[in-house]
C-alpha angles and dihedrals in degrees: 000000000000109000098171112142135234123178121201114205123041099208125117094297100037094049091043092052091047091052091047091052094045090047089061095050099267117135109225138188112220113199132188129158089214110079091198090057091050092049091048091049091051092051093045093051093047092048092050091049091048089053088053090051090050089052092048092243092124135011123249089247090056090051090055092047092051092050091048090057092060117080110195114205141171092191115096090199087073093058095103120135145125090254124029117193121193124209099168134125115325097253123119094214093051093050093046092047091050092052092046091052094047093047089067093061099038134073126270090254097055112123121213119213128188123211091200113146098207115000120108112265089202093055091049093048094048091058088067132063090239108053092156090066095056122088138160123253107175118188125188129232123289089034091188091065110020109094101198124095123178115214109202121202131191135196087273098050118114120223092231090058092050087056092048090056092044090053091049090051090050091050087054092053093251132139110231127206122189121221139167120256105272137140109293091358106230110310100040091045092052093041098054095086090048090061101030097049090049089051091049091052088054093045091053090046091234088135138350124250095258092052093048091051092047092052093048092047091049088058090061105273114134091219133020121235097260096049088046092051088051090052094048094040125256090240092056094042093048092047091053091049092051092046094050092044092054095042093054096048099266101285113192093235090063099043109138117248122258088213092061092043088057091049090055093048090050091051092241096139101155133252094356092060097035094246136059126126084337136023124259 
């Protein structure tokens, strides 16, 4: 079975996943239709690897080998692999359309995986003529360091394909958990109260963001909710909150925060924009 890898979307997640794969000896095609995004991804990956060299985590020869394993391309005709993983915009229709287009130039055994953090894998798959070949493979940011990967199955998913994705995750040094397709899957469902309750405390002016983070970190968490939202991106975090809120019938306990909505409208998305709940 051909388990070569192509990643579509060279944003934070796509480039991070590509680097994680290449870092574990897996050649990967990284595609993006936007040449500026591809260039930015190439620079980001090289800078991160150079930082690792400077810290004696990898040798310079390893850095060069990792970079050589990543083929950057703006041509969709080069997106041919045994496993194609999308990390594009969080819209069901866009993901389904991408898979449908790529299916025409790939083999009948190619498996299509989505890195969506909250959209229904079943709904994406059923917008294509081959729902049995679509599965969820959800990485966490930063993909180069976070070990967990959620493998999301639907009623259409074949057991053999679950094992193919599990093996890919293992080759990348990841720990895979398998879950059924459901709003927020496992982690984002469990994590909503962590973010939303912290946001409510700030809304009610019970404590400021810095104090809330300090208290949470003093309890043993490596990062408080506001620093973590800045790392993930307020746009991504807010989108997941809205998606889960809608999918579960809009329960009051999961209502997205107006404070985070304002951050998104102001373009203060976190580390990637230089400002979020804190400055960077």
